C-alpha positions in Angstrom: -10.7 77.4 -20.4 -12.2 76.9 -23.8 -13.9 73.6 -23.2 -15.1 73.2 -26.8 -11.6 73.6 -28.1 -10.2 71.1 -25.6 -12.9 68.5 -26.4 -12.2 68.9 -30.2 -8.5 68.6 -29.6 -9.0 65.4 -27.5 -10.8 63.8 -30.5 -7.9 64.8 -32.8 -5.2 63.7 -30.4 -6.8 60.3 -29.8 -6.2 59.4 -33.4 -2.4 59.6 -32.7 -2.5 58.7 -28.9 -5.1 56.1 -28.4 -4.6 55.8 -24.6 -6.4 59.0 -23.6 -9.2 59.2 -21.0 -11.2 62.4 -20.3 -12.4 63.4 -16.9 -14.6 66.3 -15.7 -13.4 68.7 -13.0 -15.6 69.9 -10.2 -15.9 73.3 -11.9 -17.2 71.9 -15.1 -13.8 71.8 -17.0 -12.0 68.8 -18.3 -8.6 67.1 -17.8 -7.1 64.1 -19.4 -5.0 61.1 -18.4 -2.8 59.5 -21.1 -0.6 56.5 -21.1 2.7 56.9 -23.0 5.6 54.4 -23.5 9.2 55.5 -23.9 11.6 54.0 -26.4 13.1 51.7 -23.7 9.6 50.3 -22.9 8.8 52.2 -19.7 5.1 53.0 -19.5 4.0 56.3 -17.9 0.6 57.8 -17.1 0.4 61.5 -17.3 -2.4 64.0 -16.4 -2.9 67.2 -18.4 -4.9 70.1 -17.0 -6.1 73.1 -19.0 -6.3 76.1 -16.6 -6.6 79.2 -18.8 -6.3 77.2 -22.0 -5.7 78.0 -24.8 -4.0 81.2 -23.7 -2.0 79.5 -21.0 0.1 76.4 -21.6 -1.4 73.2 -20.2 0.2 71.6 -17.1 1.5 68.1 -17.4 2.0 65.9 -14.4 3.5 62.4 -14.4 1.2 60.2 -12.3 2.8 56.8 -12.5 5.5 55.9 -12.0 6.2 58.9 -9.7 8.9 61.2 -10.9 10.2 63.2 -8.0 13.7 64.4 -8.7 14.3 65.1 -12.4 15.5 68.0 -14.3 13.1 70.3 -16.0 10.3 70.1 -13.4 8.5 72.9 -11.6 7.9 73.0 -7.8 4.3 72.0 -8.3 5.4 68.7 -9.9 4.6 69.7 -13.5 7.1 68.8 -16.2 8.7 71.5 -18.3 7.9 70.1 -21.7 8.6 73.5 -23.3 9.4 76.9 -22.1 6.2 78.8 -21.3 7.3 81.9 -23.3 7.2 79.7 -26.5 3.5 78.7 -26.0 1.4 80.0 -28.9 -2.3 79.1 -28.8 -2.5 79.6 -32.6 0.2 76.9 -33.3 0.1 74.6 -30.3 -2.6 72.1 -29.3 -3.1 69.0 -27.2 -1.5 66.7 -29.8 1.6 68.9 -29.6 1.6 68.8 -25.8 1.4 65.0 -25.9 4.3 64.8 -28.4 6.4 67.1 -26.2 5.5 65.1 -23.0 6.6 61.9 -24.8 10.0 63.6 -25.7 10.3 64.8 -22.1 9.7 61.2 -20.8 12.3 59.8 -23.1 14.8 62.4 -22.0 14.0 61.6 -18.4 14.9 58.0 -19.0 18.3 59.0 -20.3 18.7 61.4 -17.4 18.0 58.5 -15.0 20.6 56.3 -16.7 23.4 58.8 -17.3 22.7 61.7 -14.9 22.8 64.2 -17.7 19.8 65.8 -19.4 20.1 65.3 -23.2 19.8 68.2 -25.5 19.6 72.0 -25.0 17.7 73.7 -22.2 16.7 77.1 -21.1 16.6 78.4 -17.6 13.2 78.7 -16.1 11.6 79.4 -12.8 11.3 76.3 -10.7 
């Protein structure tokens, strides 16, 4: 993990997403928790981990309220906010990840209400 890049991206992302807290991992890395609110007013807290970052896409987990059975989630409980094959470390950063997580949460709200995931999707390993 490129800790310097992550720390710089946290500062940049905080200008757009003010509810971000940074935590240190036991191995000297960092992860964040962020509070996001959907268009229907539901507040969520997510955690973002940076294993192998920036070459590997960060993993986003919904902490509260718990999301157990939704579409576009991996077995480890991570949300599929974008297909991993689309991840490009030269174009994507933490701000992008937070924006995509916010989109995923809004789609999740629609899925809860209607039972149908809005928008296109690609098959991925679960």
